[in-house]
KEMI-488622 format. One record per atom (N, C-alpha, C): z negated, y negated, x negated. Coordinates in steps of 0.2 Angstrom, whole numbers, plus 2048, in hexadecimal, padded with zeros to 3 digits. Atoms other than C-alpha are relative to their C-alpha. Layout:
BEGIN
ZYX ...
//
This chain:
BEGIN
8008067FC 800800800 8007FA7FC 800806804 7FC7F47F2 8077FF7FD 7F9801803 80D7F77EA 8057FD805 7FB8027FB 8167F47FA 7FE7F8801 8028077FF 80C7E37FD 8037FC7FA 7FE803806 8107DE7EB 8087FF800 7F8800800 8237E27ED 8027FB806 7FE8057FA 8237D87FE 7FF7F97FE 802807802 81B7C97F6 8057FE7FB 7FB802805 8277C97E7 8077FF803 7FA8027FD 8367CA7F3 8007F9803 8008077FC 8317BB7FD 8007FA7FA 800805805 82E7B17ED 8077FF7FD 7F9800803 83F7B67E5 8057FD805 7FB8037FB 8487B27F6 7FF7F8800 8018077FF 8407A17F7 8027FC7FA 7FD803806 84479D7E5 807800800 7F9800800 8567A27E7 8037FA805 7FE8057FC 8587967F6 7FF7F97FD 801806803 8507887EC 8067FE7FA 7FA801805 85D78B7DE 8067FE803 7FA8027FD 86B78B7E9 8017F9803 7FF8067FD 86777B7F1 8007FA7FB 801805805 8637727E1 8057FF7FB 7FB801805 8727757D6 8067FC803 7FB8047FE 87F7687D7 8068007FB 7FB801806 88E7627CC 7FC8007F9 8037FF807 8897677BA 8047FF7FA 7FC801806 88E7627A9 7FD8047FA 8037FC805 88276C79F 7FA804802 8057FB7FF 87677B79F 7FD8027FA 8037FE806 86A77E791 7FA804801 8067FC7FF 85C78B78E 7FA7FC7FD 806803802 84A78478C 7FB805800 8067FC800 83A78C788 7FA7FC7FF 806804801 828787788 7FA805801 8067FC7FE 81678E788 7FB7FB802 8058057FD 806787790 7FA804801 8067FD7FF 7F478A792 7FC7FA804 8048057FC 7E97817A0 7FA803802 8077FD7FE 7D77867A1 7FB7FC802 8048057FD 7CF7767A6 801800808 8007FE7F9 7CB77A7B9 7FD7FB804 8038057FC 7C876D7C6 801803807 7FF7FD7FA 7C57757D7 8027FB805 7FE8057FB 7CD76C7E6 7FE803807 8027FD7FA 7C476F7F6 7FC8067FF 8047FA800 7BA77E7FB 805806801 7FC7FA7FE 7C27907FA 7FE803807 8017FD7FA 7C379980A 8018087FF 7FF7F9800 7C27AC80D 7FF803806 8017FC7FA 7C37B981A 8018087FE 7FF7F9801 7C37CC81C 805803804 7FB7FD7FC 7D27D6822 7FD806804 8027FA7FC 7D17E582E 7FF8067FC 8017FA804 7D27F1820 7FB7FE7FA 805801805 7C47E9816 8027FC7FA 7FE804806 7CE7DE80A 7FD7F9800 802807800 7C77CD805 8067FB7FE 7FB805801 7D47BF806 7FD7F97FE 803806802 7D17AF7FD 8057FA7FF 7FB805801 7DA79E7FD 7FC7FA7FD 803805804 7D67917F0 8057FB7FD 7FC805804 7DD7817E8 7FC7FD7FA 803803806 7DA77A7D7 8057FD7FC 7FC803805 7E176F7C9 7FE8037F9 8017FD807 7E37777B8 8047FB7FB 7FD805805 7E676C7A9 8008037F9 8007FD807 7EB770797 8067FD7FC 7FB802805 7F976F78A 806804801 7FA7FC801 80B77478A 8047FF7FA 7FC801806 81677777B 807803800 7FA7FD800 82877A777 8067FB800 7FA805800 83977177A 7FD7F9803 8038077FF 83775E77C 7FE7FF807 8028017F9 83775E78F 7FB805803 8057FB7FE 82A76C790 7FA7FF7FB 806801805 81D765783 7FC7FA802 8058057FF 80E75B787 7FA802805 8057FF7FC 7FF75A792 802803807 7FD7FC7FA 8017667A1 7FA800806 8047FF7FA 7F97667B3 803805805 7FE7FB7FB 7FB7747C0 7FC7FF806 8038007F9 7F67717D2 802806803 7FE7F97FD 7F57827D9 7FC802806 8037FD7FA 7F178A7E9 800808800 8007F8801 7EC79D7E8 7FE803807 8017FC7FA 7ED7A97F7 7FF8077FD 8017FA803 7E67B97F1 7FC805804 8047FB7FE 7E07CA7F5 7FB8027FB 8057FF805 7D07CA7EB 7FE8077FF 8027F9801 7CC7DC7EE 8058047FB 7FB7FC805 7DC7E27E5 8037FB7FB 7FE804806 7DF7D37DA 8087FF800 7F98027FF 7F07CE7E1 8017FA805 7FF8067FC 7F77BF7E9 8067FC7FE 7FA805801 8037B07E9 7FC7F97FD 803806802 8007A07DF 8067FB800 7FB8057FF 80A7907E3 7FE7F97FF 802807802 80A77E7DE 8057FC7FC 7FB804804 8117717D3 7FD7FF7F9 802801807 81076F7C0 8037F97FE 7FE806803 81275F7B6 7FF8007F9 801801807 81575C7A4 8027F97FE 7FF807803 81374B79C 8038007FA 7FC800806 82174A790 8027F97FD 7FF807803 82773C784 8057FC804 7FB8047FC 836738790 7FE7FF807 8028017F9 82C7387A0 7FB806802 8037FA7FE 8267477AA 804805803 7FD7FA7FD 82C7587AD 7FC803806 8047FE7FA 82775E7BE 804805804 7FD7FA7FC 82A76E7C8 7FC803805 8047FC7FB 8247787D7 8018077FE 8007F9803 82078A7D3 7FD804806 8027FA7FC 81D79A7DD 8008067FC 8007FA804 8177AA7D5 7FB805803 8047FA7FE 8107BB7D8 7FA8027FB 8067FF804 7FE7BE7D1 7FE807801 8027F9800 7F97D07CD 7FC8027FA 8047FD806 7EB7D77C2 8007FB7FA 801805805 7E97C67B9 8067FE7FD 7F9803803 7FC7C37B6 8047FD806 7FC8047FB 8067B67BF 8077FF7FD 7F9800801 8197B77BF 8047FD805 7FD8037FB 8247AB7C8 8067FC7FE 7FB805801 83179D7C9 7FF7F9802 8018087FF 83178A7C8 8077FD800 7FA8057FF 83E77D7CD 7FD7F9800 802807800 83D76B7CA 8057FC7FB 7FC804804 84375E7BD 7FC7FF7F9 803802807 84075A7AA 7FE7F9800 802807801 83B74A7A2 8067FB803 7FA8037FD 84D7447A7 800802808 8017FE7F9 84A7437BA 807803804 7F97FE7FD 85D7477BD 8018077FD 7FF7FA803 85C7577B3 7FB805803 8037FB7FC 8577677BD 7FD8057FB 8037FB804 84B7747B6 7FF806805 8017FA7FC 84C7867BC 7FD8057FB 8047FC805 83F7917B4 7FC806802 8057FB7FF 8387A27B4 7FA7FF7FC 806801804 8267A27AE 7FB806801 8067FB800 8177AD7AB 7FA7FE7FD 807802803 8057AB7A7 7FB805802 8067FD7FE 7F57B37A6 7FC7FB805 8038057FB 7EB7AC7B5 7FA803803 8067FE7FC 7DA7AD7BD 7FE7F9804 8018067FC 7D67A07CB 7FA7FC7FD 806804803 7C579C7C3 8007FD7F9 800802807 7CA79A7B1 8077FD7FE 7F9803801 7DD7957B2 8058047FD 7FA7FD802 7ED7987A9 7FF8017F8 8007FE808 7EE7A1797 8068037FE 7FA7FD802 7FD7A678D 8067FF804 7FA8027FB 80979D799 8067FF7FC 7F9801803 81C79E796 8047FD805 7FB8037FC 82979379D 8078027FD 7FA7FD804 83A79C799 7FD8057FB 8027FB805 8397AB78D 7FA804803 8067FD7FC 82D7B279B 801807802 7FF7F97FE 82A7C37A2 805800806 7FB8007FA 8357BE7B1 8077FE7FD 7FA802802 8437B77A6 8007F97FD 7FF806804 84A7A679F 7FF7FA804 8008067FD 84A7947A3 8067FC7FE 7FB804802 8587877A3 7FF7F9803 8008077FE 85A7747A4 8087FF802 7F98017FD 86A76F7AF 8017F9801 7FE807800 87175E7AC 8067FE805 7FB8017FB 87B7567BA 8067FC7FD 7FA804802 88D74F7B8 806804801 7FA7FD800 89E7557B6 8028047FA 7FE7FD805 8A57627AB 807800800 7F9800800 8B775E7A6 8038067FE 7FC7FA802 8C376C7A6 8047FF7F9 7FC800806 8CB771795 808800802 7F8800800 8DE76D793 8038027FA 7FD7FD806 8E9776788 8037FA7FC 7FD805804 8EE76B779 808800800 7F9801800 900764779 8028007F8 7FE800807 909769769 8067FB7FF 7FB805801 91375B762 8078037FF 7F97FE801 92675E763 802806805 7FF7FA7FC 92476D76F 8047FE807 7FC8017FA 93076E77E 7FC802806 8047FE7FA 92876E78F 803806803 7FE7FA7FD 92977E798 8047FF807 7FD8017FA 93677E7A6 7FC802806 8047FE7FA 92F77F7B8 803806803 7FD7F97FE 93C78D7BC 8038037FB 7FC7FC805 94379A7B1 8077FF802 7F98007FF 9567987AF 802806802 7FD7FA7FD 9617A47B8 8068027FB 7FA7FD805 96C7AF7AC 806801804 7F97FF7FD 97F7B07B0 800807803 8007FA7FC 9817BE7BD 7FA802803 8077FF7FE 96F7BC7C2 800800808 8018017F9 9697BB7D4 8037FA803 7FE8067FD 96E7A97D7 808801800 7F87FF800 9817AD7D1 802805805 7FE7FB7FB 9817BC7DC 8007FE807 8018037F9 97B7B37EC 8067FB801 7FB8057FF 9887A57E9 807803801 7FA7FC7FF 9967B27E7 801803807 8007FD7F9 9917BA7F7 8027FB805 7FF8057FB 9917AA800 8087FE800 7F9802801 9A37A57F9 804806804 7FC7FB7FD 9AA7B67FF 7FF800807 8008017F9 9A37B4810 8047FB803 7FC8067FE 9AB7A3812 807802800 7F87FF801 9BC7AA80C 802805806 7FE7FB7FB 9BC7B8819 8007FC807 7FF8047FA 9B97AB827 8067FB800 
//
């Protein structure tokens, strides 16, 4: 039952991430790989956690908190990081969903992204979408991290993660390549010439013979 629950949560997360990507990608002039790491273990609880017990005796907990720390890596992924996270978990089996927003204060401004991940046995794996320090450049990132609601994120990875890579997508137009023109080269004729006795000559002769009979 636990495996089925975990698989169902994962499918919902992946489907939601796929829709977000489909809506966010527009005309593009470049796509580049980016990677980063982070740790955020300073915890500030937001509000009071709530809990209930399911009919099969499982304890469900919902909690919100802000986690602060430091991120390192490519320029738009390096700087102080904060993650505002909402956790909905089955505390009995240590599985659940974590969603929220991350912000990295970089030299060029702020990288910000919304994320959703599946949490199981202390490991969080998910997907984040947002923008980098350039607000017009999109960020699409697989991420993973050790995670515990009470102590925060450890060994976090953005790109090069358990779930896959991360890319930065810059808007604009990608001009198609044109074949270079060789100086002195003759332009290729639009239609291939018809050789003597070819189809065209045959058709003209048949027309001439028809008119002669008339």
